[in-house]
C-alpha positions as CSV (number, residue, x, y, z in Angstrom):
1,M,175.1,25.7,116.4
2,A,177.3,26.7,119.1
3,V,175.9,27.1,122.7
4,I,176.5,30.0,124.4
5,V,177.0,29.8,128.1
6,P,176.8,32.9,130.3
7,A,180.1,33.8,132.4
8,A,179.3,33.7,136.2
9,P,181.7,36.1,137.7
10,T,184.1,35.2,140.4
11,I,185.2,37.7,143.1
12,G,188.2,38.6,141.4
13,E,186.1,39.5,138.1
14,I,183.7,41.4,140.3
15,A,186.4,43.6,141.4
16,R,187.8,44.1,138.0
17,R,184.4,45.1,136.5
18,L,183.8,47.4,139.6
19,G,187.9,48.7,139.7
20,V,188.1,48.1,143.3
21,A,190.2,45.7,145.5
22,V,189.1,42.3,145.6
23,H,188.8,42.6,149.5
24,R,186.0,45.1,149.4
25,V,184.3,42.8,147.3
26,E,185.1,39.7,150.0
27,Y,183.9,42.4,152.6
28,V,180.5,43.1,151.0
29,I,179.9,39.4,150.3
30,R,180.8,38.5,154.0
31,T,179.0,41.1,155.9
32,R,175.7,40.8,153.5
33,N,175.6,37.4,153.6
34,L,175.6,37.0,150.0
35,R,175.6,33.1,148.7
36,P,177.4,32.3,145.5
37,A,175.0,31.0,142.7
38,A,177.1,28.2,142.1
39,R,180.5,26.6,142.6
40,A,182.9,25.6,140.1
41,G,185.4,23.4,142.6
42,N,186.4,25.6,145.3
43,I,185.5,28.8,143.4
44,R,182.5,30.8,144.0
45,V,180.7,32.4,141.1
46,F,177.7,34.8,141.4
47,S,174.6,36.0,139.4
48,E,174.6,39.2,137.6
49,T,171.7,40.3,140.1
50,D,174.8,39.9,143.2
51,V,177.1,41.8,141.0
52,A,174.6,44.8,140.8
53,Y,174.0,44.4,144.7
54,V,177.9,44.8,145.5
55,A,178.5,47.5,143.2
56,S,175.3,49.5,144.8
57,E,176.8,48.8,148.3
58,V,180.4,49.4,147.6
59,R,179.0,52.9,146.5
60,R,177.0,53.4,149.3
61,I,180.3,52.5,151.8
62,D,182.1,55.0,149.5
63,A,179.7,58.0,150.1
64,D,179.1,57.5,153.7
65,R,182.9,57.5,153.7
66,E,183.2,60.9,152.3
67,R,180.1,62.2,154.5
68,T,181.7,61.4,157.8
69,A,185.3,62.6,156.2
70,L,183.7,66.0,156.1
C-alpha cells in the first residue's frame, strides 16, 4: 500500500498558486511574522492554513492599493 504524503508548499509554490511574484509572498511572510511549518534543509515549507492566510493578505493589500489609487 502506498503512503500519500501531503506536499508542503514552499514560497515559490505559494507564489505560483496565487499567481503573484515571489517577493510579494516573501513580504507577507516577513511582515506578518509567519513561521514555516517545517524546514527541508534551507527550504521553508508552510501549511495550507498559511497559504490561505497569505492569499487573503495579498488580496487585502491589492484592495487597499486600489482604494488609495482612486
